[in-house]
N, CA, C and O atoms as a GROMACS GRO file, in nm:
protein
  180
    1MET      N    1   9.154  12.967  10.265
    1MET     CA    2   9.128  12.891  10.144
    1MET      C    3   8.980  12.906  10.111
    1MET      O    4   8.894  12.889  10.197
    2SER      N    5   8.952  12.937   9.987
    2SER     CA    6   8.814  12.955   9.946
    2SER      C    7   8.748  12.820   9.919
    2SER      O    8   8.816  12.718   9.906
    3ALA      N    9   8.618  12.821   9.911
    3ALA     CA   10   8.542  12.698   9.883
    3ALA      C   11   8.579  12.642   9.747
    3ALA      O   12   8.582  12.521   9.727
    4PHE      N   13   8.606  12.731   9.652
    4PHE     CA   14   8.643  12.689   9.518
    4PHE      C   15   8.774  12.609   9.520
    4PHE      O   16   8.783  12.503   9.458
    5HIS      N   17   8.874  12.659   9.592
    5HIS     CA   18   9.003  12.590   9.599
    5HIS      C   19   8.990  12.456   9.672
    5HIS      O   20   9.051  12.357   9.634
    6LEU      N   21   8.911  12.455   9.777
    6LEU     CA   22   8.890  12.332   9.851
    6LEU      C   23   8.823  12.227   9.764
    6LEU      O   24   8.861  12.110   9.766
    7GLU      N   25   8.723  12.268   9.689
    7GLU     CA   26   8.652  12.175   9.601
    7GLU      C   27   8.745  12.120   9.494
    7GLU      O   28   8.739  12.001   9.462
    8ARG      N   29   8.830  12.206   9.437
    8ARG     CA   30   8.926  12.160   9.337
    8ARG      C   31   9.023  12.058   9.395
    8ARG      O   32   9.055  11.958   9.330
    9CYS      N   33   9.068  12.082   9.517
    9CYS     CA   34   9.161  11.990   9.582
    9CYS      C   35   9.095  11.854   9.607
    9CYS      O   36   9.155  11.750   9.583
   10VAL      N   37   8.973  11.857   9.655
   10VAL     CA   38   8.900  11.732   9.681
   10VAL      C   39   8.880  11.656   9.550
   10VAL      O   40   8.896  11.533   9.548
   11ASN      N   41   8.847  11.725   9.443
   11ASN     CA   42   8.828  11.658   9.314
   11ASN      C   43   8.956  11.596   9.263
   11ASN      O   44   8.954  11.488   9.204
   12LYS      N   45   9.068  11.662   9.285
   12LYS     CA   46   9.197  11.604   9.245
   12LYS      C   47   9.230  11.480   9.328
   12LYS      O   48   9.283  11.382   9.275
   13LEU      N   49   9.199  11.485   9.457
   13LEU     CA   50   9.226  11.369   9.542
   13LEU      C   51   9.134  11.252   9.508
   13LEU      O   52   9.173  11.137   9.526
   14LYS      N   53   9.015  11.280   9.459
   14LYS     CA   54   8.924  11.172   9.419
   14LYS      C   55   8.983  11.089   9.307
   14LYS      O   56   8.953  10.970   9.295
   15GLN      N   57   9.066  11.150   9.224
   15GLN     CA   58   9.130  11.076   9.116
   15GLN      C   59   9.226  10.971   9.171
   15GLN      O   60   9.251  10.869   9.106
   16TRP      N   61   9.280  10.994   9.288
   16TRP     CA   62   9.372  10.901   9.353
   16TRP      C   63   9.300  10.799   9.440
   16TRP      O   64   9.363  10.707   9.491
   17ARG      N   65   9.169  10.814   9.458
   17ARG     CA   66   9.094  10.728   9.548
   17ARG      C   67   9.101  10.582   9.504
   17ARG      O   68   9.109  10.492   9.588
   18GLY      N   69   9.099  10.558   9.373
   18GLY     CA   70   9.108  10.421   9.323
   18GLY      C   71   9.236  10.353   9.365
   18GLY      O   72   9.236  10.235   9.400
   19LEU      N   73   9.344  10.427   9.361
   19LEU     CA   74   9.473  10.373   9.405
   19LEU      C   75   9.467  10.332   9.551
   19LEU      O   76   9.512  10.223   9.587
   20ALA      N   77   9.413  10.418   9.633
   20ALA     CA   78   9.409  10.390   9.777
   20ALA      C   79   9.316  10.275   9.809
   20ALA      O   80   9.350  10.189   9.891
   21SER      N   81   9.200  10.270   9.748
   21SER     CA   82   9.103  10.167   9.783
   21SER      C   83   9.136  10.032   9.719
   21SER      O   84   9.101   9.927   9.772
   22ARG      N   85   9.203  10.036   9.604
   22ARG     CA   86   9.230   9.911   9.534
   22ARG      C   87   9.346   9.835   9.595
   22ARG      O   88   9.341   9.713   9.608
   23TYR      N   89   9.452   9.907   9.632
   23TYR     CA   90   9.573   9.839   9.676
   23TYR      C   91   9.598   9.847   9.826
   23TYR      O   92   9.667   9.762   9.882
   24ASP      N   93   9.544   9.947   9.890
   24ASP     CA   94   9.572   9.966  10.032
   24ASP      C   95   9.448   9.937  10.114
   24ASP      O   96   9.350  10.012  10.109
   25LYS      N   97   9.453   9.830  10.189
   25LYS     CA   98   9.337   9.792  10.268
   25LYS      C   99   9.346   9.841  10.413
   25LYS      O  100   9.247   9.834  10.486
   26THR      N  101   9.461   9.890  10.453
   26THR     CA  102   9.476   9.937  10.590
   26THR      C  103   9.468  10.090  10.594
   26THR      O  104   9.488  10.158  10.493
   27ALA      N  105   9.439  10.141  10.710
   27ALA     CA  106   9.430  10.286  10.727
   27ALA      C  107   9.565  10.353  10.702
   27ALA      O  108   9.572  10.462  10.646
   28THR      N  109   9.673  10.287  10.742
   28THR     CA  110   9.807  10.342  10.723
   28THR      C  111   9.840  10.353  10.574
   28THR      O  112   9.893  10.454  10.529
   29GLY      N  113   9.808  10.249  10.499
   29GLY     CA  114   9.834  10.251  10.355
   29GLY      C  115   9.750  10.355  10.284
   29GLY      O  116   9.798  10.421  10.191
   30CYS      N  117   9.628  10.369  10.326
   30CYS     CA  118   9.538  10.468  10.267
   30CYS      C  119   9.589  10.609  10.296
   30CYS      O  120   9.588  10.694  10.207
   31ARG      N  121   9.632  10.634  10.417
   31ARG     CA  122   9.685  10.766  10.454
   31ARG      C  123   9.812  10.796  10.377
   31ARG      O  124   9.833  10.909  10.333
   32ALA      N  125   9.896  10.694  10.360
   32ALA     CA  126  10.020  10.714  10.284
   32ALA      C  127   9.989  10.752  10.140
   32ALA      O  128  10.054  10.840  10.084
   33ALA      N  129   9.891  10.686  10.079
   33ALA     CA  130   9.854  10.718   9.941
   33ALA      C  131   9.800  10.860   9.932
   33ALA      O  132   9.830  10.931   9.836
   34LEU      N  133   9.722  10.903  10.030
   34LEU     CA  134   9.670  11.040  10.029
   34LEU      C  135   9.781  11.143  10.046
   34LEU      O  136   9.778  11.249   9.984
   35LEU      N  137   9.878  11.111  10.131
   35LEU     CA  138   9.991  11.203  10.149
   35LEU      C  139  10.074  11.216  10.022
   35LEU      O  140  10.114  11.326   9.984
   36VAL      N  141  10.099  11.103   9.956
   36VAL     CA  142  10.175  11.106   9.831
   36VAL      C  143  10.098  11.185   9.726
   36VAL      O  144  10.155  11.267   9.654
   37ALA      N  145   9.967  11.161   9.716
   37ALA     CA  146   9.885  11.234   9.619
   37ALA      C  147   9.888  11.384   9.649
   37ALA      O  148   9.900  11.465   9.558
   38GLY      N  149   9.877  11.420   9.776
   38GLY     CA  150   9.882  11.560   9.813
   38GLY      C  151  10.013  11.626   9.779
   38GLY      O  152  10.016  11.740   9.733
   39ILE      N  153  10.123  11.555   9.802
   39ILE     CA  154  10.255  11.608   9.769
   39ILE      C  155  10.269  11.628   9.618
   39ILE      O  156  10.320  11.730   9.573
   40LEU      N  157  10.223  11.531   9.540
   40LEU     CA  158  10.235  11.542   9.395
   40LEU      C  159  10.145  11.652   9.340
   40LEU      O  160  10.184  11.724   9.247
   41ILE      N  161  10.026  11.665   9.395
   41ILE     CA  162   9.935  11.772   9.351
   41ILE      C  163   9.996  11.907   9.383
   41ILE      O  164   9.993  11.998   9.301
   42ARG      N  165  10.050  11.920   9.503
   42ARG     CA  166  10.111  12.046   9.544
   42ARG      C  167  10.234  12.080   9.460
   42ARG      O  168  10.257  12.196   9.426
   43ALA      N  169  10.314  11.976   9.427
   43ALA     CA  170  10.434  11.998   9.349
   43ALA      C  171  10.400  12.039   9.204
   43ALA      O  172  10.475  12.114   9.142
   44ALA      N  173  10.288  11.989   9.153
   44ALA     CA  174  10.248  12.022   9.016
   44ALA      C  175  10.195  12.163   9.006
   44ALA      O  176  10.185  12.218   8.896
   45ARG      N  177  10.161  12.223   9.116
   45ARG     CA  178  10.107  12.358   9.119
   45ARG      C  179  10.207  12.455   9.088
   45ARG      O  180  10.178  12.574   9.086
   0.00000   0.00000   0.00000
């Protein structure tokens, strides 16, 4: 994976950061939100 692709992925996940930090206060909830975001980003590709 190139640096460009990694940076794009991180920027897309940052859009989901509000969801994780606003509603999920535990590490498990935060990880679940990141996994869902990753699945949706990958599926949209």
